[in-house]
C-alpha positions, 0 to 999 in steps of 0.5 A: 500499499505504501508504494502505491500512495507514495511511489517509493519503496523501503530503504535503510534511510526511510525504514522508521518513517515507512513503518510509522505511515504503514501503522497509521494506514493499517489503523485507517483500514481497520476502522469500522464505518458507522451511520451514528454520527455521535458515536464516531471517533473520526470524521472525514471531510473533503471541504477545505475547512471553510471559515466564516465570520457569520457562522455559515461555515463549519469553522467559525471565529471563537466568541469573545468572553462575555466579561473580557479581562482588562487588556483583552483583544477581541478575536476579530482584531487579532492576526490570523496566525501568531506573529513572532514578537520583538525581543522582550515583548509578549506574543500577541494573541492570535485568532482561534477558530472553532468547529463546535459540532466536532469539538475542535479548535484551530489555533495556529493553523489555517487548516486547508486554507493553506494552498499547499496543504494536502490535508489536516487533522484536529483532535478534541480540545478541552472545553470549559464545562465539558464538550458542547456535544454528545459522544466520544471524547476520542474524537478527531477530524480529518480534512482532505484538501482540494489540493490533496485530492487533485494530486 
């Protein structure tokens, strides 16, 4: 299977990497499909991780707290990804995007909005007061990008 996908064979130089990828691919093949969305541990998307400020996409900007602390910078005013601070300064907070339906947050990544991304995975994030959905605490999502599908 490795050769079919990656067009290369095992060598002494890549043996460990090949074994890790084969292990992951084996686990994917062994997954059991389910029509029960709430009980699924992994959810697969081919939607390029759409993001919107108006709540019409799977990914939305995380809301600001109802009672922000002093000096809090609203999400909409933050840079999309972290910007390295000058020496001696604290890092500026960056935007966080959430997929509430799956209980995952995209912080420093732009997900499949990165034009060179083949795909991206997200794992369940700890939510204040518990997850906002029923189901598995082992949940993860996998998004395959248009770029990755076109290869």
